[in-house]
N, C-alpha and C positions, 0 to 999 in steps of 0.2 A: 431438274427441268423435265422430269418424266410426266408430270401432271398434264392432262389434256387441256386445262384452262390456262396454261402458261405458253406464251409464244416462244419463238426460236431466236429472238434478237441476240441474246447473249451468246448463243451457239455460233452465230454468224461472226461475232467478234473473236471468239476463242478459236474457231476452226483454222483461220490462217496462221495463228500462232502455233497451234499444234502441227500444222503442215510444215512449218519452218524448223521447229525445235523438238517435235515429238509430243505425244500425249502424256503430259505430266501435270499432276494436280496443282503443283505450285504455280504453273504458268496460267491456269485458269484463275487462280486466286490473284495473280499479279494483274491480270486484266481487270478484275473487280476492284482491286486496290487503286488502279489508275483512275477508274471511274469515281471512286470515293474521293480521291484528291481533286479531280476535275469538278466535282459537285460544288467545291468552294467558289468557283467562278460565278455560276448563275446565282448562287446564294448571295454573293457580294453585290452583283448587279441588281438583284431584286431589292435587297436592303437599301442600296443607294437610291434606287428609283422611288422607294416609299418614304425614306427618311433622311437621305443625304449620305455623304461619305462615311461619317462616323457610325451611322446605323448599319451601313454595309459591312464595316469592319467588325461591329458588334455581332452581326449575324454570322460572319465567318468564324469569329472566335468561339461562339457558342457551338457551332457545328464541329469545329476542329476539336473542341474539348468534350464533345458528346461521346461517351463511351460506347453506346450502342452503334453509333455510326463508325467510329474508329476501329472498334474491336469485332463488330459483327458485320455490318453492311459493307465494310471495306475489306473484309477478310474471307468471308464465306462465298464460295462460287455458286450462288443461287441466282436465278434470273431476277428475283425481286430485290437483290442487292444493288442493282443499277437503276431501280425505279426512282430513287430520290434525285438522281441526276436529271432525268428527263422530266420529272415533275417540277423541279425547280426551274429548269430551262423553259418549260411551258408557261409557268407563272410569270417569269420575268418578261417573256415575249408578249404575253397578254397585257401586262401593265404597260409595257412600252407601246404596244399598239394603241391602247386607249389614250395614254397621255399625249402621244404624238399624232393621233389619228392616222396611223400608219398601217394600211391594209396588208402589205407583205408580211409585217410582223404578226398580224393575226393569223395569216395563212401558216406561218412557221410555228405559231403556238399550237394550232390544230394538229400539225404534223408531230410536234414534240409530245403533245398529249396522247396522240394515237400510239406513239412508240412507248410511252409510259405504260399504257394499257397492255401493250404487247408483252411487256416484261412481267406484269402481274395484274390480274383483273381488279384488284383492290384500288388501283389508281382511279377507278371511276368515281370514287368518293370525292375527288376534287372537282368533278364536273358541276355539281350544283352551285358551289361557290364561284367558280369561274363564270358560269352563265349569269349568275346574279350580279357579279361585278360588271360584266359587259352590259347587262340590261340597265344598271343604274348609272354607269359612267360612260358607256360607249354605245348609245343607241344608234348613232349614225353608222357606226361600223356594223352593228348587228343587222341593220337594214340594207347593207351594201352587199355586193357580190363577193366581197372578201370573206364574209361569214359562211357563205355557201362553199367557197373554195377551202376554207379551214375545215369545215365538216367533211368535205370530200377527201382532204388530206388525211384526216384522222381515220376515216373508213378505209382508205387505200392502205394505210399503214398496218391495218389488221385484216387485209384481204385473205391471208392464209388461215386465220382463225375463223373468219366468216365462211370460207369455203369448207373447212373441216367440219364445222357444225351443221352446215347444210347437207353435207355428205353423210354425216353420222347421226342425224336427227337430234342435234343438240348435246353431243357427248360432253362438251366442256361444262355445260350447266349441270348435267347429271353428275359429273365428277366433283364439281364444286359442292353440290348438295351432299354427296357422300362424305366429302371432307368435313363439311359442316357437322354432319352427324358424328364423325369421329371426334371432333373437338367438343361437342356438347353431350356426347354419349346418348344421343337420341332424345335429349330433352332440350327444348328451346330455353336459353337462359333468360331470366327476367331482365327487362329493360334497365331497371335501377342498378342491378349488379353489373351489367355491361358498362353503364355510364360511369360507375365508380371505378371499375378496372381501367377504363380509358383515361380517366382523370389521374389515377395513380401512375399509370404508365407514362402519361404525358409529363408529369412532374419528374419522374425518374430520367426521362430522356433529356429534358431541359437541364436537369442537374448533372447529367453525365454519369449517372450511377448504374452499375450492373450488380445485381444481387442474385441469389438463388431463385428469385422469382422468375428470372429469365433463363438461367442455366441450370441443368440438372446437377452439376457438380459445383462445389464452392468456387467462386472466382479467385483468380490468382492476384488480382489487383483490388485494392480497397476502392470504394466509391470516390470519384473525383469531386 
């Protein structure tokens, strides 16, 4: 969590545990593991909203059997390890808000989305889809005061990052650009290659497979 484009949300959850039991790495990983298990709940709720009880159970089963989620996101004490929890929670709350025309749920969805961004800036990739869904299915909510309150909640959830970037002249963006250069070695990858890698990674995640494509060393477990 040393990167300037990552918020401190995970630190806030880990700090009281450290205060009670001491600064031990396994405790930070325990907090992340609890978030990994908790992600099953909004995943089920979202699946049930979209396709009924059995769809919810299928979504939970896929997530529980996902090796990247079980062995990486639920084990490594990184801030973005808890991003799936808040992203799934935001998605469920958004669908609930639209289906029930429930303004408070839209407000809560904005807050959850803001917290997801606080954990890692890549959560912003969910924003276009959420806005499009709201535009197509919930125009009444979009035109109401609840959309303004949801936006305010998302902004407030990232008040620390906003203040930091105002004070440092956009250090988070500069750091993110540097990291992009580290990943690409100074060369912008072709769109086609990026798309193919995303499709491949998506297939591996759905299939619950971990290979040396993700890990530097050979995995201890065969693909699920």
